[in-house]
C-alpha positions in Angstrom: 102.9 104.5 77.5 98.6 104.2 77.9 96.9 101.7 79.5 95.8 99.7 76.0 99.9 99.8 75.1 100.3 97.9 78.4 97.6 95.8 77.9 98.8 94.9 74.3 102.4 94.5 75.2 101.3 92.2 78.0 99.0 89.9 75.3 101.9 89.2 73.3 104.5 88.3 76.0 101.7 86.5 77.6 100.5 84.6 74.2 96.8 85.9 75.3 93.8 86.7 73.3 92.4 88.7 75.9 92.9 89.1 79.8 89.9 90.3 82.3 90.1 92.3 85.4 87.0 92.2 88.3 88.7 92.9 90.8 87.6 96.3 92.1 91.1 97.7 91.9 92.0 96.4 88.5 88.6 97.2 87.1 88.8 101.4 88.6 92.4 101.2 86.7 91.1 100.0 83.4 87.8 101.8 83.2 88.3 105.0 86.3 85.0 103.3 87.5 83.6 100.8 90.7 81.9 97.8 89.7 81.8 97.2 94.3 78.0 96.0 95.6 79.3 94.1 98.1 82.4 94.9 100.0 83.1 91.4 102.0 83.9 89.7 98.3 86.8 89.4 96.4 85.4 90.3 93.1 82.8 92.9 91.9 79.7 93.0 89.7 81.2 93.4 86.8 84.2 92.8 84.8 85.9 94.8 82.4 87.9 92.2 79.3 90.5 93.9 76.4 91.6 91.5 73.5 94.2 93.7 71.9 91.3 95.8 70.1 88.0 96.0 71.9 86.8 97.0 75.6 84.0 94.6 76.7 82.6 95.0 79.8 80.5 92.0 81.4 77.6 92.2 84.3 74.2 91.2 85.4 71.2 92.8 84.3 70.9 94.0 87.4 73.6 96.3 87.2 74.3 96.8 83.3 72.5 100.2 82.8 73.7 101.9 85.9 77.5 100.3 84.9 77.1 101.8 81.8 75.8 105.2 82.8 77.8 106.1 85.4 81.0 103.3 86.0 83.1 103.8 83.2 84.3 107.3 82.9 87.3 106.3 81.1 86.0 105.0 78.3 84.5 106.3 75.6 80.6 104.8 74.8 81.3 103.8 71.2 84.5 102.3 72.3 83.0 100.1 74.7 80.4 97.7 74.9 78.7 96.3 77.8 77.4 92.7 77.5 74.8 91.3 79.9 73.5 88.0 81.4 70.4 87.2 83.8 71.3 87.6 87.5 69.7 84.2 88.1 71.5 82.1 85.5 75.2 82.6 85.6 78.0 84.1 87.8 80.6 86.7 86.6 82.8 83.6 86.6 80.9 81.8 83.9 80.0 84.8 82.1 83.8 85.7 81.7 84.2 81.7 80.8 81.3 81.6 77.9 82.8 84.3 76.7 86.6 83.0 76.4 86.0 79.6 75.1 88.0 79.4 72.1 90.6 82.2 73.4 93.6 81.8 75.7 92.4 84.1 78.3 93.4 85.2 81.3 92.2 86.7 84.2 92.7 88.3 87.9 89.7 85.9 89.7 89.7 81.9 89.4 87.6 81.4 86.3 87.7 77.7 85.0 90.1 77.5 81.7 91.9 80.9 82.4 94.9 81.7 83.3 95.1 84.2 86.4 97.3 87.8 86.1 98.7 89.6 88.9 98.0 93.4 86.9 100.3 95.1 90.0 102.7 95.3 87.2 100.3 96.3 84.5 99.6 99.4 87.0 103.0 100.6 87.0 104.1 103.7 86.6 100.8 106.1 87.4 99.6 107.6 84.2 98.8 111.3 83.6 95.0 110.9 84.3 96.0 108.9 87.7 98.4 111.9 89.2 96.0 114.5 88.7 93.4 112.3 90.4 95.9 111.4 92.8 96.4 114.8 93.8 92.5 115.6 94.2 92.5 112.4 96.6 94.9 113.0 98.4 94.6 116.8 99.5 91.1 116.0 100.0 91.9 113.0 102.3 94.7 115.5 104.4 91.9 118.2 104.4 89.4 115.8 106.0 91.9 114.4 108.3 93.2 117.2 109.5 89.6 119.2 110.1 89.1 116.3 112.5 92.8 116.5 113.9 92.1 119.8 115.0 89.0 119.2 116.8 89.8 116.7 119.4 90.2 116.7 122.9 91.7 114.2 125.1 89.2 112.8 126.8 87.8 111.5 123.2 87.9 107.9 122.7 89.5 106.4 119.7 86.0 105.1 118.5 84.6 108.3 118.4 87.5 109.7 116.7 87.6 107.0 114.0 83.6 107.9 113.2 84.4 111.0 112.6 86.9 110.7 110.2 84.7 108.3 108.2 82.4 110.7 108.4 84.4 113.9 107.2 85.9 111.5 104.6 82.3 110.5 103.0 81.6 113.7 103.0 83.8 114.5 100.1 83.4 110.6 98.3 86.3 109.3 99.7 85.7 105.6 101.2 88.4 104.6 104.3 89.2 101.3 104.2 92.1 101.7 106.9 91.2 103.9 110.0 93.5 103.6 112.5 93.4 106.1 115.9 95.8 105.3 118.9 95.6 107.2 122.2 99.2 108.0 123.9 99.2 104.8 125.7 98.3 102.4 122.9 100.4 103.8 120.1 103.7 103.3 122.3 102.1 99.4 122.9 101.1 98.7 119.0 102.0 99.8 115.6 98.7 99.1 114.3 96.4 101.2 116.7 92.8 100.0 115.7 90.4 102.3 117.2 89.0 101.3 120.9 86.9 102.8 123.5 90.4 104.3 125.2 90.5 108.0 125.8 93.2 109.7 123.6 94.9 110.6 126.9 98.2 113.1 126.0 98.3 112.5 122.8 97.2 110.7 119.5 98.4 109.2 116.2 95.4 109.1 113.2 96.3 107.3 110.4 94.1 106.4 107.8 94.3 105.0 103.9 91.9 106.1 101.7 90.5 105.2 98.4 88.7 106.8 95.2 88.0 105.1 92.1 90.6 102.7 92.6 93.9 105.1 94.1 95.0 104.6 97.6 96.2 107.7 100.0 98.0 107.3 102.8 98.6 109.5 105.4 99.4 109.9 109.3 98.8 113.3 111.7 100.0 113.6 115.4 97.8 115.5 117.7 99.4 116.6 121.2 97.9 118.2 124.6 100.4 117.1 127.2 102.8 114.6 124.8 106.2 112.9 126.4 108.8 114.8 126.4 110.6 112.6 123.8 107.7 112.7 121.3 109.3 115.4 119.3 112.4 113.6 118.6 110.8 110.4 117.4 108.7 112.1 115.3 112.3 114.0 114.2 113.8 110.1 113.3 110.8 109.4 112.0 110.4 112.3 109.4 114.6 111.6 108.4 114.0 107.9 107.9 110.3 108.7 105.4 113.1 111.7 103.7 115.7 109.0 103.1 113.4 106.7 101.9 112.4 109.0 99.5 115.4 110.2 98.4 116.2 106.4 97.8 113.2 105.6 95.8 114.1 108.2 93.2 117.7 106.9 93.2 116.2 103.3 92.9 113.6 104.8 90.2 116.8 106.9 87.9 119.1 104.1 88.3 116.8 101.1 87.9 117.1 100.1 91.5 114.7 97.5 93.3 112.1 97.8 96.5 115.1 95.7 98.2 117.8 99.1 97.3 115.1 101.6 99.5 114.7 98.9 102.4 118.6 99.0 102.7 118.4 103.0 102.8 115.7 102.4 105.4 117.9 100.6 107.6 121.0 102.3 107.5 119.0 105.4 108.4 117.3 103.8 111.4 120.9 102.6 112.4 122.8 106.1 111.5 120.1 107.7 114.1 120.5 105.0 116.6 117.6 103.4 116.2 118.9 100.2 114.8 116.7 97.3 114.6 113.7 100.0 115.0 112.1 98.3 111.4 112.1 95.3 112.8 108.3 96.2 114.6 106.2 97.2 111.9 106.1 97.3 107.9 108.1 100.8 106.0 105.3 101.0 103.4 106.2 101.0 99.6 104.9 101.8 96.2 101.3 103.3 96.7 98.4 103.3 93.7 95.6 101.0 93.2 96.2 99.4 96.2 96.8 100.8 99.4 100.5 99.3 99.1 100.9 97.7 95.4 104.1 96.3 96.9 105.8 96.0 100.5 109.5 96.6 101.0 111.2 93.9 102.4 114.9 93.2 102.8 116.1 91.8 99.7 112.9 92.6 97.6 113.1 92.7 93.9 109.9 94.8 92.9 111.1 97.5 90.7 111.0 100.9 91.9 109.3 103.2 89.1 108.7 106.7 88.2 106.0 108.7 88.0 105.0 106.7 90.5 103.3 107.1 94.3 105.1 105.7 97.3 103.9 105.5 100.8 106.7 105.2 103.5 105.3 105.1 106.8 108.3 104.7 109.3 107.6 104.3 113.4 109.6 104.8 115.9 108.0 103.2 119.3 105.2 106.4 120.1 105.8 108.0 116.7 105.1 107.7 112.9 105.5 109.6 110.0 103.8 108.6 106.9 102.5 110.2 103.9 101.7 109.8 100.0 104.1 111.1 98.0 104.5 111.3 94.0 108.1 110.4 93.0 109.3 111.4 89.7 112.8 111.2 88.0 112.9 114.9 88.5 110.8 115.9 91.5 109.6 114.7 95.1 106.1 116.0 95.1 104.4 115.5 98.9 100.6 114.9 97.9 98.9 114.5 101.3 99.8 117.8 102.3 98.5 121.0 102.9 99.4 124.7 103.8 97.1 124.4 107.0 99.0 122.2 109.2 102.9 123.2 110.7 105.8 121.3 109.6 109.2 120.6 110.0 112.2 120.7 107.9 113.4 116.6 107.1 117.0 116.2 106.1 117.7 112.3 104.0 120.6 110.6 105.9 123.6 110.8 103.7 121.8 112.4 100.9 121.1 116.7 100.4 117.6 116.2 99.8 115.5 118.0 102.8 111.6 118.3 102.6 108.9 119.4 104.5 106.9 117.0 106.6 103.9 117.2 108.7 105.0 118.5 112.2 103.2 117.5 115.7 100.2 119.7 116.4 99.7 120.8 119.9 96.7 121.9 121.1 95.6 123.0 124.4 92.8 120.4 126.0 
């Protein structure tokens, strides 16, 4: 089902005349463009609305020409209007309200008189165009991360590595809302290893979540110089839990299961592999798309598992992690944040025949 058809169904089911999106990921989902100028605000500088037939964009006079020329690649020029208001006379919310005076309308930001919509469900599953873009983003994300990782040295600081990652990603027109770099001491202490001045030491974990055109891709790589003897084993456990999650995801998508069903499989995998309770120390991931995670699985989580959809599971075993963005359809499991230039290890799901090639630990000489 295409995006307009989903919106029409939503308008009918919610008894609405129009729906408006001003948050950056929802704006990008419908337009393919970017409405962000100030990254510290929840809403962008433009909103896109749909009333069952017409697409309208509202923005101030500073942004109107640029939005029309550069930020609506998924909308045909003759099929969309760009309406502007004086930057000094109104806010974006007020401009939306002025255009919905006589309507039942909803928006993804607070607008007086309008209902609030959570567009998460509307963004699932992915469309063919979304999938094409996802493959490009994910492949380029992995290439950027791996290019930095191959040059690491044990005495590099976490901050230096994080800076190099942001440069490599930016050079590919990719933003990085999450960049985690942890040296050997800190990754054993913390599951979210935000960069510090600490040196990498014996080994390092590098994790990113990237974004382009609203889509988000996540991946982790492990680089070792003089690693502890247990690293390979813990890494292998994490890859098996991740593969188990993906097998359960596909099964849930086919059989109408939920995020809670997948989480139960993750818990069982940890228990079977003698790491019972390890899941309590870090979230395990979930559906990816127009957010770093459209939802994060928890016990008994009732979110529907859909396909085709991207998923980013990120199991950890103290000091080790396996994470990638993977396209799951009813017939296939396609790793997206993978290249042919990084060593891999074969991981088999627990209590399932699924086997996947997952990124291995890369050994480097210091």
